[in-house]
N, C-alpha and C positions, 0 to 999 in steps of 0.2 A: 504492501499499502503505499502511496504517497505522502510521504512527510507535511504535516497542517505549514510549518514556518514555510514562509515565501522563499527564505536563504536557504535552507534544507530541501526543499522543494528541487531550488536550483539546480545543488550539488547533487541529487537524484540523479536528474533528467541528464547532467552528462555524463554520471557514472554509465545511465543503461545506455548513452548514445556512444559510450566508447567500447562498452565489452559489446553492444551490437557491430560497430564498426569493424572489431577485430575479428570475431565469427566473420563477418560477411566479407573479409577479405580474404579470410583462409578457406573457405568454403563457398563450392558452384550451388548454386539452388536445382540445379537438374541433376545433380548426381546425389543428394540427401540423402542420408539413409531411411528409410520406414519408420524408424523409432523417434528420430529428429521432426520428420514430415507431421507429426501427430502436435508437435507445440506448435507448428506454425500458425494456426489460430490465435493464438496466444499472443506471439510475436505479432503478429499483424493487430491484434488488441492494442499491445504497448506503444508499437508505432502510431498508432492511428493517433497516440494521445501524446507526445514527444516530438514526433519528426510526422506531422500531418502531410510534410510536402515530400518525403521520403521517395523516390522513381520506382522501388518497388514493393511501394502498397499495393499498386493494380493487378500486379502478380497474385501477389498474396491472397486477391479480393476473389480471382476465382476458385482458389484454396477455401477459402471461406463459406463459398455458394458451394460448392462439393461436400463439404461436410456438413452444413447445413441439411441439407438433401439427404445424404446417407443418414444421419440423426434424425430426421423426420420418419424413414424409412424404419429406423431401429425401434424409433417409438410406439410406430404405428402397430407392427408386427408380436411386439412387449406387450403393449397394449390388450388385444387378441390372444395371443398365449395366457395373459393372466386371468382375462376372464374364462376363457376356458379351463384351465385349472380349479376355477374358484368353484363355477359350473357344478365342476366334480365334486365338489368338498375338500378340495387339495388343498391347503392354505401356501399363500405366496409372499416372497419378500422378493422386490426389487434391488437388487445389489449394483455394485460398482459403478460402471460409468453413466450410465443412463441415471441411473438415484442421485448419484454426485453432480452430474451436468445440470441437474434440476433443486440441488438444493447447497452448493458451497460455489459453485461458479458463475461469474457475473452474469453469463447468458449460455442457454443451453450448447449452442453451435463448438462453443468454444473450448467445449471436449469429445475428442472426437475418439469413436469404438467402432470396433468393428462387428460386434454382434451385441443382443442384450444379454444378461444376464438375471437369473431366479431362483432364487433358493426355496427349498420346499424341505417338510421332512422327509428323512429317509425311508422311514416307512410305507411314505407313499411313491416312492421313488418306480417300481415297476410299474403300474397304474399311469403315473403321468408318461413313462414311455410310450404305453401304448396308447395314450391318448394324441400321444404327439404323433407318433408314424398314421396313427387312422384318421389321418387330420391332413396329410400331406405333408411333414417334415422329415426329411431323413435323416437317419444316421451318419454322423462324418466318417470317412474311410470306407464308407460300404458296407459299413457293418449291418449286423442283425439287431434286432431287439432283443433275439434270445440271447445274444453275446452279453449286451449292455443287463443284461435282469440276472445271469447268471455270473457273469466277471467284474464288468465294470461296477456294479455296485457296490460289491465287497470289496473291489480293490482299490476304486479311483476317491476320487472327491462330485466329478461332472462329468457330462457328455455333451460334444455340441452335436445340433440338427441346422441342416439347411432346408429352405424349401427350395419350390421351381425359381426361383428369384434371383436365388443366390442369398439371401437375406439369412442370419445367422441366431440362433438361440443355444445359449450356455446354459443347460438344467443342472445346475449344483444340486446336493442333498448334502453334502459338508460344506462347509464356509470356507474350509481350510483343506489342502492336499493331505495331509499328514491323517494317519489312521487315527484315530481318538473311539472312546466310547458314546454314542447316540446322546445320552445323559449331558453332555459337553456343548453339544449345539441347543440346548432347551433356553441359556440365557441368553442367547442372541433372539429368538422371539417375543421371548419376555418382556425385552425393554424397546422390541419394534415400536419404528414411529411412523406415523403419516406424514403423508407428502403430494403433490399435485405433480401426475406426470402429464403435463399437457393440459385438459378437461378429462383426466381419471384420476380418480383418488386409489391411490394406493401405500402401498407400506413397506419400509426400508429399516434399514439398520440405524441405531442411534448413533450419534457423532464416534463416541469413546468405540463403539464397536468399526465403523468404518475405517476409523485410524488406526486401529489393532492388524484389521483385514488387508489395508494397502499397505500397509508396513512387512506382515509376514508374506501376504502375497507377491507383491512386486517384487522384491528382492531376490526371488527365483530367476535363475541364467535364463533367458529365452533368446534363441535366435535372431528375433526383433530388440534392438534394444530398449528395455524397461522402461525408459524415462519419465512416464506418465505418474507413478508412483510418489515419486517423487513430489510433481507437483499436484496429485491427489491429496497428499498427508498435507502441505505447504496451506492448501487451500483450506483443508479442515480445519488445519490448528488457527488460522485466522479467522474463520466463520466462526470458532465455537470457544475460543482461546479461554474463556471461564468456565465451562462447562463441560470439561475433557475430565473425566473420571477416571483418574491417572490409578489408583490401586484396583478399579475394575481392570484396565488393561494389562496391569501386573498380573490380575488372577488369571487372565483369559490367558497369557502367556505360560504361566503354570500349568492350568488344565489340558492344555495342548502339548506341552513340552516345548514349548518355543520360546521361551528365556533369552535365547542364542539367539534367534534370530529377531526378534523384537528387539533385542539390547546393542545390535549393528547396524541395524536399519536408524534406530531414534539418534542416536549417536553419531551415524553418518549426518541424519540432517541439523543434528545441533551443530557439528563441527563446519559443514558445508555450506548451511543457509542460515546459521542462527536462528535456528527455531528453538523455542524456547521450550525446553524439556527441562522436566524438574530435576536436578541432581539427584535427587531421593529415589528416584523411579528406576536412571541408569545404572544406581550401587544395588539396586534392591533385584533386578533383571542380572545385575553379574553375578552376584553372592549367588546365585539359585545353582547348586550341583549341575553340569552336565556330565555325560558319561560318554562314552570312545564311541559307541555306537550314534548318539546325536551328532557327535563333533562332524560325524565321516559323512553323516547325511546333509548334514548342513553344507559342507566343502562341495560334498556329491553335487548338490540341486544350487548350488551357489555361483560356482565358478565352471560350471558345463563343462564339455569338454566331448571329443567324439564318440562315447558309446554314454556317457555317466547317467544325463540325463533322459536319452532313450529308454536303456535299460530299467531304470526305475518305474517306465510305465508301461512297458511291454510285459 
């Protein structure tokens, strides 16, 4: 956020433009990686405030329009699938991009996403898979519904579906990718909050749970650089700085055996972006014992490699 003082505001503007110029000089827009391209709508938003006459703004406008269109498609299908599940008696939480776009970002089109994410209770996962398949949503990788029900639901945390137009829905039955008992999911449901998905009323995670999920999910290695978790986390912190329940976040990390993950993610936000993370929270996360297998799992899933991440999911 821009400082209120005029003098500090000028300094902030100069820093923004200096950093942008440095980046612009060493990166060609046509060669930008997909992970960085997801941040371009925010770059346009910031440049339009501080350099409204910059010649690259017109190029970014095309990216903004495409992001707006793709997001509208995602929101539309997310609404339809959510209604379909609820009509069948299956509770639904909208999570990740679509929820954050409407609750912490200045405008929904500033948070690009490749699909819509839905969380349901695991006991309803098989019924939800059948429902999606019966309504023209195809499982990714040509998987059969039987394979998802007998293998993925037991071993994974979610599965992707797409329709004939290529729109995607990621169906989650666990919030985190690690295997945990079903009872560890209930606190996320108990603290769910309402929000408006366009003209549609929906429910999502509370801000503390969104921050926890953004950190432990985003820190996982991905072949597409996962920059969005950083931006998501910073927007959550700025919008809800006075309402984050740090004790609750630590409790989630302990119950999911993810203290190492949460500590590394939050420490990174504090060190690199001056995020206001309580020292007591970092100390409590760091003091939690970490087994050798937990440390190896963390290393495999966060550093990536030719086989590590693939073998975890296969």
